[in-house]
N, C-alpha and C positions, 0 to 999 in steps of 0.2 A: 236175718233172719233167728227166732231166740231157741235154742236149742231145748227140750226141758228131755227129762225121766220119769217114769210114772213106775211108780211102785207099787203093786194093789195085786191080790193074788185071785179078785174078782175079774174073770177076763172079759165079759157081759160086759161090764162098771167102765175097765180100759177100752174097751173096741168105743163104746159109744162118748169116754172123755176124747178118747185120740179122734174122733170125726171132728167134736164143738172146737176142739184147739186148731185142730189143724187150719180148721173155715177162719181159724181168728189169726192165723199165720204165723205162727207155730211149729216149730219140727219137733214130733214126739217119737220117744225111742218106749218101750214098753218092758217092763219084769214083771217074773211072777210067784218072785219070792226073794226071800231076804240076800239070799247067797247069792243071788242072778243080778239082781241091785246095787249092793255092794261092790261088787266084781267088774258091773259096767260105769260104775259114779267114777271108779280108782281107773280107769283104764280112760278113756275119754271126756271132754271139758263138756261140761251144761250148764246154762243159764240158769239152770234152777231144778226142783226136785222134787214131787211131789214126791210124796213116803207114807205109807197108810202103816199105822201100828200094829195092826195085826197081824200077821206073813208068818206062811210058813219056812221050818229052817232057820230062820235068823229073822227077832220078830225088829220094829222100825228102832225102839230104844238101838238097840243093841247096832244096828244098823247105823245109825244118827251118831251113838259114840266114836264107832270104827272114822268113820267121815269123818267127823272134828279133831284126831289125831291124821290128817292127811288138807283137807282143805278145806275155807271155809265158804266153797259152795253155796246158795241160800236149797234153804231149806223150808217147804210149808208142810206139816205133817196132817196127816187126813185121820183126827180121832172118832171116837164112839162121842154121840152126840148123849151131855149130859155126864159126861166123864170128864170131871174138873182134873183129877187126879192125872190123869195122861196128858192134858193139854200145861198144866203146871210144872212135870217130868220133863216132858220135848222141848218147854223154854228151858229151862235148868241146865238140859246137856247142851241148846245151841239151836233147837229150829231157831226160823226167823219170825216162823207165825203158825198159825195151827185154824185147821176150818171142821169143824163136826161133822158127820154126817146122818144122815142125806143132809146134803147142801144143795140149795137152788145155783144152776147152771153160770148164770148174772153173777154172784158172789166169788165162785171158783176166776173164775176172765177177771173180776178186778181185784180179788189177791194176787193172785198172781202176777198183773200190770205192778200193782202196788211194789211189791216183792223188786221186780226186774227194774222198777221206776228208784229203787232206792240206790243201787250201782249206778245209775244214770248218777243221781246228784250231787255221789258223792264227786264222779269227774268229773264232772263238769262244774258245780256249786264250788267247789275248791281251786277251779281254775285261775280264778281270781287271787288266789293265796299264791305265799312263799312255798315252797315245798315240800318244806319241813315247819310245822303250828310248836311253838314252846310252851310250855306252862309247868314249869318251875323244874320240875327232876322228870318231866312228859314232855317227849317228842314225838308230834302224830305227824308221819310217812303216809303223805295221800296218795302217791306214786301206790305200791304196795299194800297201804291199810291198813297197817301196824303204827304199832305203838311202841318207841321205846323208852324206859324208866331206865334211868343211870346207865343208857346204852345197850340196856337190855332189854331185846325182840318179845312183844307181848302181841303174840296173833290172835285178832279178833275178828268177828264174822262178819262181812256188812253193816248188818244194822247194829251193830255194837259198836261199831267204829263210827257212822253214821251218830247214834246217839251221845257216844264221848265227845264229838264232833260238836254238836250243838251246845253239850254244856259246857264247853268251854269254852267255844265263842262267845260265851255268855255270862263268866266268871263272876262270879258276884253277885249276879241278877239269881231273880226266882221263875222257873223256868215252869208253867204247870204241864202235869199229865197232859191236860187237854192239846195242849202244844206242842209234846212232842209226841204225843201219837199223830198227829197228823204231819210232824214233821218226816218224824222217822218209818211208821209206820204206813202211812198211808194213809188212815183211817181215823172218824170218830170217836175219840175215845165210847165207849158203852158200858154203862154198871157193871160191877162187877169183872173187869176183865183188867188182871194181873199183868198185859203184857210186858209195859215195860219199865213196872216190878222187876219181872222177874229177870229183865234181857239188864237192865242196871245190875241189880245184883251178880250177873254172870262176870261184867268191868270191874266192880267192885273186886269180884275173889281173882282176877286173872292181874290185877297190878297190885305189885307191895302196897304196904303200911307207908305212910309218909316216915321221914327220919325225925321228923321234929314233935310223933305222937301226935300232931291235929287231922283231924278227919277228912277228907278228900272231899267227900262232898255232902251235905244235909240236907237232913230229909224232914220238909212244914208237912206233919200230916194230913192229908187233903186235900190239900195244894199242890206241893209240887219239889222241887229240887236246888238245890244253887250246889254250884263246884266252888269251892276255896280258892282264892288264890293261893 
């Protein structure tokens, strides 16, 4: 049974979501402010954290920043509808996905299952691969979901790792944003959705530049990306 931590100060909504998700077979824990949510997230192992942006004591962004210094547990941010800035900031600092409030129950469940499925995809899809996948100065360690660059470990979120894997697995080929959205995020690419762009931006920031001065990935505007061998 997947364990989920819900961090939201709306007690009524939290109770409704807890009932909904428990009916779907999830094990729910609740926190009602940022400090409590962060403490619970770091003390126990959860498969997913549902994290509201607007929280007392410590806002969702600060909670996420603190989490990403310690863990790569998947995080689904709950943002205000129409607030594009919140979504971009959340993705920039390591959220796996976002969902604007108010949301449809079915959409929430679909997003949760898609995120949880990513971890399973990493585990099962790479089982047929050797333990370490090498591309130039990079080594992907499938067991720890880490990347090593010149033997230096680079910790990625599960979403970032899966994105990098799919690009490297098709190095030299164009991988479209539509393909990456379905392969990595488990959803069809919607107009103006920048999730893949932001996750790739995070990967680029974490991996050092190549010593030969060439870029690691080429962007074809409006089409997708090519990982350069």
